[in-house]
FILUM-810352 format. One record per residue: residue number from 1; residue in one letter; x, y, z of N, C-alpha, C, O in turn. Coordinates in Angstrom, 3 decimals, padded with zeros to 6 digits. Each point is the difference from the previous one (the first is absolute). Example, Ala and Ser with C-alpha at 12.3 -4.5 7.8 and 13.67 -1.06 7.14 Angstrom:
SITE     n   res         nx         ny         nz        cax        cay        caz         cx         cy         cz         ox         oy         oz
SITE     1     a    013.190   -005.690    007.800   -000.890    001.190    000.000    000.900    001.200    000.000    001.036   -000.019    000.665
SITE     2     s   -001.386    001.069   -001.385    000.820    001.190    000.060   -000.770    001.090    000.730    000.509    001.108    000.169
END
This chain:
SITE     n   res         nx         ny         nz        cax        cay        caz         cx         cy         cz         ox         oy         oz
SITE     1     m    010.532    016.476    016.092    000.649    000.050   -001.313    000.449    001.429   -000.291   -000.767    000.945    000.179
SITE     2     s    002.012   -000.790   -000.629    000.539    001.322   -000.295   -000.637    000.580   -001.254   -000.536   -000.741   -000.823
SITE     3     p    000.591    002.081    000.669   -000.567    000.603   -001.216    000.633   -000.546   -001.280   -000.688   -000.189   -001.003
SITE     4     e    002.010   -000.065    001.037    000.668   -000.526   -001.183   -000.517   -001.390   -000.347   -000.216   -000.321   -001.169
SITE     5     a    000.021   -000.496    002.198   -000.515   -001.351   -000.237   -001.435    000.046   -000.519   -000.383   -000.814   -000.840
SITE     6     t   -000.407    001.758    001.336   -001.374    000.141   -000.473   -000.041    000.396   -001.468   -000.777   -000.550   -000.780
SITE     7     v    001.627    001.515    000.407    000.059    000.428   -001.400    000.451   -001.151   -000.884   -000.518   -000.180   -001.102
SITE     8     q    001.488   -000.605    001.583    000.478   -001.143   -000.764   -001.100   -001.028   -000.211   -000.125   -000.559   -001.090
SITE     9     q   -000.678    000.303    002.124   -001.087   -000.967   -000.127   -001.071    000.498   -000.956   -000.547   -000.773   -000.787
SITE    10     i    000.247    002.063    000.855   -000.985    000.577   -000.928    000.509   -000.098   -001.437   -000.751   -000.348   -000.910
SITE    11     s    002.027    000.658    000.716    000.588   -000.082   -001.334   -000.041   -001.425   -000.527   -000.266   -000.224   -001.181
SITE    12     t    000.530   -000.742    002.060   -000.047   -001.406   -000.406   -001.408   -000.398   -000.416   -000.185   -000.655   -001.025
SITE    13     i   -000.805    001.046    001.812   -001.393   -000.331   -000.310   -000.402    000.582   -001.356   -000.546   -000.703   -000.850
SITE    14     l    000.820    001.985    000.662   -000.408    000.663   -001.235    000.831   -000.475   -001.186   -000.514   -000.153   -001.108
SITE    15     g    001.807   -000.079    001.352    000.863   -000.455   -001.088   -000.386   -001.363   -000.512   -000.059   -000.223   -001.209
SITE    16     v   -000.205   -000.697    002.126   -000.417   -001.346   -000.382   -001.319    000.047   -000.762   -000.164   -000.693   -001.004
SITE    17     s   -000.769    001.500    001.472   -001.315    000.095   -000.637    000.108    000.580   -001.401   -000.553   -000.547   -000.954
SITE    18     w    001.263    001.650    000.840    000.153    000.656   -001.309    000.681   -000.914   -001.006   -000.470   -000.142   -001.129
SITE    19     a    001.570   -000.475    001.528    000.770   -000.837   -000.921   -000.758   -001.265   -000.382    000.110   -000.465   -001.135
SITE    20     s   -000.881   -000.101    002.069   -000.749   -001.219   -000.297   -001.033    000.217   -001.088   -000.299   -000.920   -000.760
SITE    21     g   -000.248    002.119    000.674   -000.972    000.287   -001.043    000.596    000.033   -001.389   -000.725   -000.104   -000.990
SITE    22     i    002.045    000.247    000.902    000.676    000.035   -001.299    000.617   -001.344   -000.330   -000.227   -000.539   -001.083
SITE    23     n    001.012   -000.012    002.013    000.647   -001.292   -000.217    000.160   -000.682    001.355    000.965    000.249    000.723
SITE    24     l   -001.910   -001.101   -000.394   -000.026   -000.650    001.307    001.220   -000.882    000.220    000.593    000.005    001.079
SITE    25     y   -000.224   -000.756   -002.099    001.062   -000.993    000.172    001.365    000.662    000.162    000.823   -000.463    000.789
SITE    26     a   -000.580    001.542   -001.529    001.253    000.735    000.177    000.061    000.616    001.392    001.064    000.048    000.617
SITE    27     t   -002.202    000.421   -000.128   -000.058    000.581    001.337    000.409   -001.016    001.063    000.804    000.300    000.883
SITE    28     i   -001.361   -001.494   -000.975    000.325   -001.050    000.975    001.461   -000.390   -000.089    000.649   -000.196    001.028
SITE    29     l   -000.115    000.079   -002.241    001.392   -000.400   -000.175    000.960    001.027    000.597    000.962   -000.363    000.677
SITE    30     v   -001.223    001.633   -000.928    000.880    001.044    000.532   -000.059    000.019    001.522    001.034    000.085    000.663
SITE    31     m   -002.230   -000.163   -000.113   -000.143   -000.006    001.460    000.700   -001.204    000.623    000.727    000.128    000.985
SITE    32     g   -000.957   -001.295   -001.575    000.602   -001.210    000.540    001.516    000.024   -000.097    000.690   -000.397    000.940
SITE    33     f   -000.164    000.860   -002.072    001.452    000.063   -000.169    000.629    000.965    000.998    001.035   -000.303    000.594
SITE    34     m   -001.661    001.467   -000.409    000.564    000.983    000.916   -000.056   -000.492    001.444    000.905    000.276    000.788
SITE    35     h   -001.965   -001.003   -000.440   -000.101   -000.535    001.362    001.016   -001.118    000.225    000.663   -000.037    001.037
SITE    36     n   -000.538   -000.873   -002.000    000.927   -001.116    000.146    001.459    000.449    000.000    000.851   -000.618    000.640
SITE    37     s   -000.573    001.700   -001.364    001.369    000.521   -000.030    000.286    000.930    001.180    001.098    000.542    000.126
SITE    38     e   -002.104   -000.367    000.735    000.109    000.848    001.191    000.243    001.471   -000.345    000.535    000.760    000.807
SITE    39     a   -000.932   -000.378   -002.011    000.063    001.419   -000.345   -001.074    000.775    000.753    000.190    001.165    000.350
SITE    40     v   -001.317   -001.823   -000.104   -001.086    000.569    000.801   -000.592   -001.115    000.842    000.259   -001.179   -000.239
SITE    41     v   -001.057    001.563    001.225   -000.750   -000.968    000.807   -001.479    000.307   -000.200   -000.492    001.042    000.434
SITE    42     l   -000.202   -001.945   -001.085   -001.422    000.213   -000.252   -000.802   -000.177    001.288    000.428   -000.725    000.898
SITE    43     p   -001.593    001.384   -000.798   -000.871   -000.215    001.163   -000.352   -001.473    000.151   -000.072   -000.735   -000.984
SITE    44     a   -000.144    000.313    002.218   -000.236   -001.421    000.283   -001.211   -000.554   -000.751   -000.034   -001.183   -000.336
SITE    45     g   -000.951    002.029    000.075   -001.211   -000.477   -000.665    000.125   -000.155   -001.491   -000.957   -000.390   -000.669
SITE    46     i    002.140    000.694    000.129    000.169   -000.088   -001.453    001.314   -000.670   -000.387    000.298   -000.129   -001.188
SITE    47     d    000.483   -000.295    002.165    001.296   -000.596   -000.324   -000.120   -001.380   -000.640    001.001   -000.588   -000.409
SITE    48     y   -002.233    000.070    000.321   -000.207   -001.283   -000.672    000.344    000.065   -001.485    000.228   -001.035   -000.626
SITE    49     v   -000.189    002.249    000.050    000.331    000.105   -001.427    001.437   -000.443   -000.263    000.354   -000.300   -001.140
SITE    50     a    000.476    000.256    002.181    001.395   -000.412   -000.166    000.173   -001.514    000.095    001.113   -000.500   -000.165
SITE    51     h   -002.182   -000.230    000.424    000.100   -001.464    000.087    000.381   -000.560   -001.373   -000.501    000.479   -001.017
SITE    52     p    001.376   -001.483    000.972    000.439   -000.557   -001.294   -001.140   -000.449   -000.910    000.072    000.207   -001.211
SITE    53     l   -001.126   -000.820    001.765   -001.117   -000.444   -000.832   -000.731    001.189   -000.634   -000.379   -000.038   -001.171
SITE    54     v    000.191    001.098    001.974   -000.647    001.201   -000.537    000.877    000.629   -001.072   -000.502    000.432   -001.038
SITE    55     m    001.797   -000.377    001.278    000.924    000.573   -000.976    000.022   -000.818   -001.298    000.062    000.566   -001.091
SITE    56     m   -000.113   -001.886    001.212   -000.004   -000.849   -001.190   -001.278    000.191   -000.808    000.042    000.095   -001.227
SITE    57     a   -001.175   -000.040    001.916   -001.275    000.199   -000.688   -000.044    001.367   -000.675   -000.434    000.119   -001.146
SITE    58     a    000.888    000.922    001.865    000.002    001.345   -000.572    000.969    000.081   -001.174   -000.283    000.671   -000.993
SITE    59     g    001.433   -001.355    001.102    000.970    000.008   -001.094   -000.545   -000.668   -001.252    000.197    000.493   -001.110
SITE    60     a   -000.884   -001.618    001.290   -000.585   -000.698   -001.148   -001.063    000.860   -000.677   -000.033    000.103   -001.227
SITE    61     m   -000.836    000.514    002.030   -001.049    000.843   -000.577    000.563    001.275   -000.601   -000.550    000.522   -000.970
SITE    62     f    001.653   -000.007    001.539    000.626    001.181   -000.586    000.525   -000.313   -001.388   -000.093    000.837   -000.898
SITE    63     c    000.648   -002.037    000.705    000.496   -000.386   -001.326   -001.142   -000.062   -001.007    000.148    000.441   -001.140
SITE    64     v   -001.292   -000.991    001.563   -001.159   -000.053   -000.899   -000.471    001.407   -000.337   -000.246    000.320   -001.163
SITE    65     e    000.120    000.527    002.199   -000.479    001.364   -000.227    000.983    000.819   -000.834   -000.410    000.866   -000.773
SITE    66     f    001.712   -001.138    000.930    001.011    000.756   -000.732   -000.253   -000.084   -001.507    000.140    000.992   -000.715
SITE    67     f   -000.514   -002.182    000.241   -000.244   -000.166   -001.434   -001.434    000.363   -000.375   -000.222    000.640   -001.028
SITE    68     a   -000.761   -001.040    001.850   -001.399    000.306   -000.310   -000.240    001.501   -000.039   -000.821    000.482   -000.781
SITE    69     d    001.539    000.258    001.623   -000.206    001.441    000.110    000.558    000.767   -001.193   -000.230    001.203   -000.127
SITE    70     k    000.952   -001.883   -000.737    000.630    000.676   -001.135   -000.621   -000.384   -001.337    000.520    000.366   -001.055
SITE    71     i   -001.617   -001.095    001.092   -000.705   -000.391   -001.218   -001.300    000.793   -000.081   -000.878   -000.178    000.845
SITE    72     p    000.735    001.049   -001.844   -001.224    000.801   -000.109   -001.249   -000.879   -000.029   -000.047   -000.997   -000.720
SITE    73     g   -000.935    001.362    001.486   -001.235   -000.766    000.108    000.058   -000.999    001.134   -000.901   -000.048    000.837
SITE    74     i    001.963   -000.757   -000.805    000.179   -000.947    001.098    000.186    000.757    001.310   -000.498   -000.417    001.046
SITE    75     d    001.229    001.545   -001.115    000.238    000.772    001.227   -001.299    000.543    000.580   -000.159    000.051    001.220
SITE    76     t   -000.770    000.356   -002.081   -001.279    000.512    000.482   -000.826   -001.111    000.640   -000.628    000.210    001.038
SITE    77     a    000.627   -001.394   -001.657   -000.702   -001.140    000.588    000.635   -000.384    001.345   -000.701   -000.346    000.951
SITE    78     w    002.017    000.412   -000.889    000.720   -000.321    001.242   -000.359    001.004    001.098   -000.239   -000.378    001.147
SITE    79     d    000.206    001.654   -001.513   -000.381    001.027    000.975   -001.435   -000.201    000.476   -000.296    000.174    001.182
SITE    80     g   -000.597   -000.541   -002.105   -001.384   -000.226    000.391   -000.123   -001.132    001.010   -000.733    000.115    000.983
SITE    81     l    001.454   -001.212   -001.226   -000.011   -001.118    000.932    000.581    000.403    001.355   -000.508   -000.404    001.046
SITE    82     h    001.575    001.203   -001.075    000.690    000.357    001.238   -000.700    001.097    000.798    000.460    000.381    001.076
SITE    83     t   -001.568    000.124   -001.605   -000.831    000.877    000.827   -000.446   -000.740    001.258   -000.153    000.598    001.065
SITE    84     f   -000.054   -001.910   -001.205   -000.491   -000.817    001.109    001.146   -000.627    000.800   -000.239   -000.785    000.917
SITE    85     i    001.475    001.128   -001.263    001.159   -000.545    000.704    000.813    001.112    000.658    000.317   -000.080    001.187
SITE    86     r    000.020    001.111   -001.952    000.867    001.056    000.522   -000.640    000.760    001.151    000.644    000.237    001.022
SITE    87     i   -001.905    000.145   -001.178   -000.648    000.826    001.023   -000.228   -000.779    001.301    000.336    000.512    001.068
SITE    88     p   -000.895   -001.734   -001.116   -000.126   -000.753    001.263    001.348   -000.287    000.659    000.109    000.029    001.225
SITE    89     a    000.922   -000.308   -002.036    001.326   -000.242    000.585    000.526    001.257    000.673    000.615   -000.073    001.064
SITE    90     a   -000.854    001.218   -001.677    000.434    001.259    000.602   -000.724    000.252    001.321    000.603    000.479    000.961
SITE    91     v   -001.887   -000.799   -000.916   -000.771    000.154    001.241    000.594   -000.877    001.101    000.182    000.450    001.131
SITE    92     a    000.119   -001.703   -001.471    000.538   -000.931    000.995    001.368    000.459    000.505    000.275   -000.056    001.199
SITE    93     m    000.584    000.511   -002.120    001.335    000.410    000.421   -000.025    001.318    000.762    000.780    000.189    000.933
SITE    94     a   -001.666    000.725   -001.321   -000.126    001.249    000.751   -000.483   -000.266    001.416    000.463    000.631    000.950
SITE    95     y   -001.392   -001.565   -000.813   -000.488   -000.373    001.323    001.120   -000.611    000.832    000.156    000.323    001.177
SITE    96     g    000.621   -001.205   -001.793    001.105   -000.625    000.713    001.094    000.981    000.360    000.585   -000.086    001.080
SITE    97     a   -000.301    001.026   -001.982    001.053    000.980    000.264   -000.359    000.931    001.148    000.879    000.608    000.609
SITE    98     a   -002.177   -000.496   -000.310   -000.452    000.869    001.090   -000.130   -000.749    001.318   -000.540    000.535    000.969
SITE    99     e    001.031   -001.772   -000.927   -000.120   -000.793    001.223    000.652    000.719    001.184    001.111    000.519   -000.106
SITE   100     g   -001.804   -000.502    001.206    000.498    000.657    001.198   -000.493    001.424    000.168    000.238    000.619    001.036
SITE   101     m   -000.930   -000.086   -002.054   -000.503    001.364    000.078   -001.414    000.062    000.569   -000.552    001.086    000.177
SITE   102     g   -000.036   -002.249    000.111   -001.358   -000.036    000.535   -001.003   -000.329   -001.086    000.253    000.278   -001.173
SITE   103     p   -001.393   -000.869    001.534   -000.978   -000.439   -001.002   -000.566    001.127   -000.861   -000.279   -000.201   -001.183
SITE   104     v    000.111    001.370    001.766   -000.560    001.115   -000.779    000.966    000.410   -001.111   -000.401    000.150   -001.154
SITE   105     l    001.666    000.028    001.507    000.993    000.396   -001.004    000.298   -001.135   -000.969    000.304    000.247   -001.167
SITE   106     e   -000.387   -001.475    001.632    000.226   -001.132   -000.901   -001.083   -000.060   -001.078    000.295   -000.187   -001.180
SITE   107     l   -001.548    000.347    001.599   -001.101   -000.004   -000.964    000.084    001.211   -000.917   -000.226   -000.110   -001.205
SITE   108     s    000.550    001.267    001.778    000.138    001.215   -000.817    001.108   -000.170   -001.024   -000.143    000.431   -001.145
SITE   109     s    001.247   -001.054    001.544    001.110   -000.240   -000.921   -000.421   -000.915   -001.141    000.384    000.210   -001.150
SITE   110     a   -001.182   -001.234    001.478   -000.481   -000.916   -001.033   -000.885    000.725   -001.010    000.116   -000.218   -001.206
SITE   111     l   -001.005    001.084    001.707   -000.894    000.740   -000.897    000.779    000.974   -000.877   -000.231    000.079   -001.207
SITE   112     i    001.151    000.658    001.814    000.805    000.950   -000.767    000.897   -000.748   -000.992    000.168    000.423   -001.144
SITE   113     g    000.403   -001.540    001.604    000.850   -000.785   -000.888   -000.751   -000.518   -001.204    000.512    000.033   -001.119
SITE   114     g   -001.732   -000.513    001.342   -000.811   -000.469   -001.121   -000.341    001.114   -000.968    000.045   -000.189   -001.216
SITE   115     g   -000.390    001.366    001.759   -000.322    001.133   -000.872    001.194    000.473   -000.804   -000.129    000.340   -001.176
SITE   116     l    001.305   -000.317    001.816    001.209    000.439   -000.699    000.404   -001.007   -001.068    000.410    000.383   -001.096
SITE   117     a   -000.526   -001.673    001.416    000.309   -001.033   -000.992   -000.959    000.074   -001.181    000.411   -000.172   -001.148
SITE   118     a   -001.689    000.428    001.424   -000.979    000.133   -001.086    000.330    001.188   -000.888   -000.182   -000.060   -001.216
SITE   119     t    000.669    001.148    001.823    000.356    001.189   -000.783    001.191   -000.268   -000.908   -000.039    000.325   -001.187
SITE   120     s    001.098   -000.915    001.736    001.173   -000.279   -000.825   -000.305   -001.061   -001.049    000.508    000.071   -001.119
SITE   121     h   -001.334   -001.056    001.472   -000.386   -001.040   -000.956   -000.821    000.599   -001.144    000.237   -000.316   -001.165
SITE   122     a   -001.192    001.171    001.493   -000.830    000.621   -001.039    000.832    000.884   -000.915   -000.229    000.037   -001.209
SITE   123     t    001.193    000.674    001.781    000.870    000.852   -000.808    000.821   -000.834   -000.968    000.113    000.340   -001.177
SITE   124     k    000.465   -001.441    001.672    000.797   -000.879   -000.857   -000.862   -000.656   -001.073    000.317    000.075   -001.188
SITE   125     a   -001.414   -000.721    001.607   -000.830   -000.747   -000.944   -000.635    000.920   -001.037   -000.043   -000.334   -001.184
SITE   126     g   -000.451    001.495    001.623   -000.611    000.931   -000.938    000.994    000.553   -000.996   -000.318    000.158   -001.179
SITE   127     s    001.526    000.140    001.645    001.029    000.504   -000.904    000.347   -001.038   -001.053    000.233    000.334   -001.162
SITE   128     r   -000.201   -001.599    001.576    000.335   -001.062   -000.943   -001.042   -000.154   -001.100    000.345   -000.274   -001.150
SITE   129     v   -001.616    000.449    001.495   -001.050   -000.089   -001.020    000.232    001.046   -001.082   -000.139   -000.288   -001.188
SITE   130     i    000.494    001.500    001.599    000.234    001.077   -000.965    001.279   -000.259   -000.786    000.033    000.208   -001.212
SITE   131     i    001.021   -000.661    001.892    001.260   -000.293   -000.690   -000.193   -001.110   -001.026    000.602    000.034   -001.074
SITE   132     n   -001.440   -001.021    001.398   -000.224   -001.122   -000.914   -000.732    000.417   -001.271   -000.024   -000.748   -000.977
SITE   133     a   -000.571    001.938    000.986   -000.645    000.490   -001.219    001.030    000.338   -001.062   -000.335    000.119   -001.178
SITE   134     s    001.601    000.039    001.594    001.073    000.258   -000.954    000.396   -001.308   -000.663    000.111   -001.015    000.687
SITE   135     p    000.110    001.000   -002.015    000.298   -001.260   -000.693    001.392   -000.549    000.281    000.243   -001.187   -000.216
SITE   136     e    000.683    002.031    000.698    001.372   -000.491    000.230    000.171   -000.415    001.459   -000.605    000.593    000.893
SITE   137     p    001.448   -001.636   -000.648    000.143   -000.531    001.355    001.040    000.714    000.856    000.118   -000.287    001.191
SITE   138     v    000.644    001.221   -001.787    001.113    000.608    000.727   -000.495    000.758    001.223    000.586   -000.100    001.078
SITE   139     s   -001.676    000.865   -001.246   -000.524    000.777    001.121   -000.475   -000.918    001.118    000.117    000.342    001.177
SITE   140     n   -000.658   -001.514   -001.540   -000.451   -000.955    001.000    001.175   -000.541    000.800   -000.059   -000.076    001.227
SITE   141     w    001.126   -000.300   -001.923    001.199   -000.504    000.683    000.602    001.072    000.896    000.406   -000.279    001.128
SITE   142     t   -000.350    001.505   -001.633    000.569    001.093    000.779   -000.789    000.221    001.279    000.580    000.168    001.073
SITE   143     a   -001.919   -000.168   -001.189   -000.845    000.194    001.182    000.198   -001.130    001.006    000.055    000.246    001.205
SITE   144     s    000.053   -001.478   -001.689    000.159   -001.140    000.895    001.328    000.056    000.746    000.041   -000.192    001.216
SITE   145     f    001.042    000.453   -001.939    001.302    000.099    000.657    000.021    001.167    000.993    000.585   -000.103    001.079
SITE   146     a   -001.225    001.206   -001.453   -000.046    001.164    000.892   -000.761   -000.332    001.276    000.405    000.408    001.089
SITE   147     e   -001.509   -001.147   -001.214   -000.778   -000.385    001.175    000.809   -000.904    000.927   -000.030    000.164    001.220
SITE   148     d    000.759   -001.126   -001.813    000.839   -000.880    000.823    001.051    000.813    000.756    000.232   -000.225    001.188
SITE   149     f    000.390    001.155   -001.873    001.035    000.827    000.625   -000.595    000.865    001.112    000.586    000.123    001.076
SITE   150     v   -001.751    000.474   -001.337   -000.637    000.877    000.985   -000.408   -000.781    001.243    000.157    000.496    001.115
SITE   151     v   -000.676   -001.708   -001.287   -000.411   -000.808    001.151    001.206   -000.388    000.847   -000.025    000.140    001.223
SITE   152     i    001.076   -000.627   -001.871    001.198   -000.403    000.747    000.602    001.192    000.733    000.325   -000.091    001.183
SITE   153     g   -000.179    001.207   -001.892    000.538    001.196    000.637   -000.922    000.568    001.061    000.458    000.502    001.027
SITE   154     g   -001.769   -000.583   -001.277   -000.954    000.544    000.954   -000.040   -000.780    001.303   -000.051    000.597    001.076
SITE   155     v    000.072   -001.928   -001.157   -000.006   -000.814    001.213    001.290    000.224    000.793   -000.030    000.133    001.224
SITE   156     w    001.153   -000.092   -001.929    001.282    000.252    000.684   -000.021    001.357    000.704    000.468    000.118    001.132
SITE   157     t   -001.002    000.896   -001.791   -000.063    001.331    000.601   -000.937    000.020    001.198    000.304    000.625    001.017
SITE   158     a   -001.448   -001.308   -001.130   -000.959   -000.035    001.104    000.595   -000.652    001.238   -000.313    000.400    001.121
SITE   159     l    001.169   -001.400   -001.311    000.565   -000.728    001.131    001.254    000.646    000.574    000.356   -000.248    001.152
SITE   160     t    000.311    001.075   -001.948    001.276    000.561    000.460   -000.009    001.519    000.143    000.770    000.545    000.789
SITE   161     h   -001.628    000.147   -001.539   -000.066    001.462    000.061   -001.467    000.426    000.049   -000.528    000.511   -000.988
SITE   162     p   -000.134   -000.717    002.129   -001.451    000.209    000.081   -000.450    001.413   -000.317   -001.036    000.182   -000.639
SITE   163     y    001.788    000.827    001.068   -000.437    001.376   -000.249    000.009    000.316   -001.496   -000.912    000.649   -000.513
SITE   164     i    001.943   -001.112   -000.170    000.060    000.215   -001.454   -001.152   -000.722   -000.687   -000.654    000.551   -000.885
SITE   165     f    000.412   -001.797    001.306   -001.081   -000.762   -000.629   -001.347    000.672    000.209   -000.792    000.093   -000.938
SITE   166     l    000.515    000.377    002.150   -001.299    000.616    000.271   -000.215    001.253   -000.840   -001.121    000.280   -000.423
SITE   167     c    002.192    000.475    000.180   -000.103    001.168   -000.883   -000.299   -000.432   -001.431   -000.853    000.590   -000.664
SITE   168     l    001.552   -001.619    000.188   -000.229   -000.498   -001.355   -001.395   -000.596   -000.138   -000.637    000.137   -001.045
SITE   169     l    000.159   -000.802    002.104   -001.344   -000.568   -000.043   -001.054    001.098   -000.100   -001.002   -000.158   -000.698
SITE   170     g    001.227    001.270    001.394   -000.917    001.128   -000.121   -000.074    000.519   -001.422   -001.079    000.351   -000.478
SITE   171     l    002.223   -000.298   -000.208    000.018    000.423   -001.403   -000.744   -000.997   -000.882   -000.712    000.388   -000.927
SITE   172     f    000.885   -001.687    001.226   -000.709   -001.009   -000.780   -001.512    000.146    000.151   -000.736   -000.108   -000.981
SITE   173     i    000.272    000.352    002.200   -001.443    000.141    000.232   -000.548    001.197   -000.770   -001.074   -000.079   -000.597
SITE   174     l    001.809    001.183    000.613   -000.430    001.170   -000.779   -000.026   -000.318   -001.490   -000.921    000.406   -000.708
SITE   175     l    001.934   -001.135    000.232    000.042   -000.391   -001.412   -001.174   -000.909   -000.341   -000.618    000.154   -001.054
SITE   176     a    000.305   -001.104    001.938   -001.110   -000.920   -000.253   -001.332    000.736   -000.051   -000.852   -000.307   -000.834
SITE   177     i    000.672    001.280    001.726   -001.237    000.781   -000.002   -000.173    000.737   -001.327   -001.111    000.108   -000.520
SITE   178     w    002.215    000.396   -000.018   -000.043    000.699   -001.288   -000.112   -000.954   -001.176   -000.654    000.312   -000.995
SITE   179     l    001.295   -001.485    001.104    000.132   -000.898   -001.139   -001.180   -000.945   -000.179   -000.404   -000.265   -001.133
SITE   180     l   -000.156   -000.249    002.222   -001.035   -001.031   -000.117   -001.224    000.442   -000.807   -000.488   -000.786   -000.813
SITE   181     p   -000.033    002.010    000.997   -001.135    000.406   -000.864    000.372    000.021   -001.473   -000.825   -000.348   -000.845
SITE   182     k    002.054    000.749    000.519    000.436    000.013   -001.393    000.126   -001.416   -000.538   -000.351   -000.265   -001.150
SITE   183     i    000.855   -000.652    001.984    000.105   -001.396   -000.410   -001.386   -000.576   -000.262   -000.209   -000.716   -000.980
SITE   184     w   -000.737    001.033    001.861   -001.359   -000.510   -000.163   -000.633    000.502   -001.291   -000.659   -000.761   -000.709
SITE   185     r    000.855    002.033    000.404   -000.545    000.537   -001.252    000.654   -000.663   -001.204   -000.665   -000.292   -000.994
SITE   186     g    001.966    000.056    001.087    000.699   -000.663   -001.098   -000.488   -001.424   -000.204   -000.162   -000.443   -001.137
SITE   187     i   -000.073   -000.281    002.231   -000.497   -001.376   -000.103   -001.391   -000.023   -000.627   -000.291   -000.864   -000.827
SITE   188     k   -000.573    001.806    001.213   -001.342    000.048   -000.574    000.058    000.262   -001.500   -000.781   -000.578   -000.756
SITE   189     k    001.695    001.441    000.312    000.140    000.268   -001.430    000.457   -001.236   -000.754   -000.492   -000.291   -001.091
SITE   190     i    001.445   -000.442    001.685    000.516   -001.198   -000.662   -001.082   -001.055   -000.143   -000.190   -000.556   -001.082
SITE   191     f   -000.527    000.275    002.180   -001.043   -001.012   -000.067   -001.186    000.467   -000.841   -000.664   -000.810   -000.647
SITE   192     g    000.402    002.112    000.657   -001.047    000.519   -000.867    000.328   -000.202   -001.462   -000.875   -000.342   -000.796
SITE   193     f    002.141    000.553    000.436    000.441   -000.221   -001.373   -000.114   -001.471   -000.371   -000.424   -000.329   -001.107
SITE   194     i    000.800   -000.563    002.029   -000.072   -001.440   -000.275   -001.451   -000.432   -000.207   -000.292   -000.775   -000.910
SITE   195     f   -000.614    001.272    001.748   -001.410   -000.370   -000.135   -000.570    000.509   -001.324   -000.777   -000.694   -000.656
SITE   196     r    001.165    001.899    000.272   -000.487    000.530   -001.286    000.587   -000.779   -001.164   -000.657   -000.204   -001.021
SITE   197     l    001.906   -000.230    001.185    000.684   -000.707   -001.081   -000.621   -001.366   -000.252   -000.205   -000.392   -001.148
SITE   198     f   -000.093   -000.330    002.221   -000.527   -001.351   -000.144   -001.520   -000.067    000.088   -000.616   -000.955   -000.473
SITE   199     g    000.017    001.975    001.083   -001.457   -000.030    000.152   -000.723    000.643   -001.161   -001.163   -000.300   -000.269
SITE   200     g    001.868    001.197   -000.425   -000.627    000.683   -001.117   -000.981    001.055    000.469   -000.178    000.207    001.200
SITE   201     n   -000.442    000.443   -002.127   -000.989    001.026    000.295   -001.382   -000.632    000.004   -000.424   -000.584   -000.997
SITE   202     k   -000.269    000.699    002.102   -001.309   -000.638    000.111   -000.976    000.517   -001.041   -000.890   -000.723   -000.449
SITE   203     s    001.065    001.964    000.077   -000.933    000.575   -000.974    000.138   -000.667   -001.354   -000.939   -000.012   -000.795
SITE   204     d    002.172   -000.572    000.522    000.212   -000.643   -001.292   -000.700   -001.345   -000.087   -000.224   -000.511   -001.098
SITE   205     t   -000.126   -000.071    002.241   -000.609   -001.329    000.015   -001.519    000.050   -000.080   -000.637   -001.041   -000.159
SITE   206     k    000.039    002.227    000.266   -001.452    000.109   -000.039   -000.494   -000.152   -001.438    000.613    000.517   -000.935
SITE   207     e   -001.721   -001.228    000.771   -000.570   -000.154   -001.331   -000.683    001.299   -000.407   -000.650    000.654    000.816
SITE   208     p    000.799   -000.298   -002.051   -000.645    001.255   -000.455   -001.515   -000.132    000.060   -000.553   -001.039   -000.358
SITE   209     q   -000.115    002.094    000.812   -001.440   -000.016    000.100   -000.626    000.292   -001.363    000.480    000.850   -000.750
SITE   210     e   -001.568   -001.574    000.443   -000.674    000.217   -001.271   -000.769    001.315    000.028   -000.657    000.344    000.983
SITE   211     e    000.758    000.360   -002.068   -000.713    001.275   -000.092   -001.482   -000.256   -000.212   -000.400   -000.888   -000.752
SITE   212     e   -000.395    001.684    001.432   -001.449   -000.116   -000.172   -000.412    000.564   -001.346    000.536    001.022   -000.427
SITE   213     p   -001.487   -001.673   -000.257   -000.467    000.532   -001.300   -000.721    001.318    000.167   -000.455    000.583   -000.984
END
């Protein structure tokens, strides 16, 4: 395999993994469309995403996610459910995209793909929890449309311009390292406020002690 082909395969593995953690169904649709239109040739272990049945299923679920992802509260529940869908799917596709590289690299690709998908998923889901704390829905819609655009553009870049994508992915990883601790602190503050709001102050529920004579 030539160095260019190796870089392209690495970009495909990482691109599929990263994008799946944000929007799995859009990722499959873009990959399948580009393969069927012969804009790119996907690795043999992952070209099944271009099958009409897979495309139909991904298209139907993308329509559901398109609306669910733009409703505050529903989007967070949807992200929570898809923790068990996006990451395993990314692992499977990363493993398939590494077909022909040998069992060691295939397994390594699956592990890295799962970790990268978990990172992008956590960044998206955590950001949404904080955005949902805002009473207006505009920021939620803006974030959702931006995520759809980034996934579509990111998958296209990973498949057609691997060097550019790998540079952008490096920037994303640095951003995630900086952003995730801040997101976690913000989520703890939000849930802490909710618990105080509905749980009340425990000290207020204690019965006053009788004074000794």
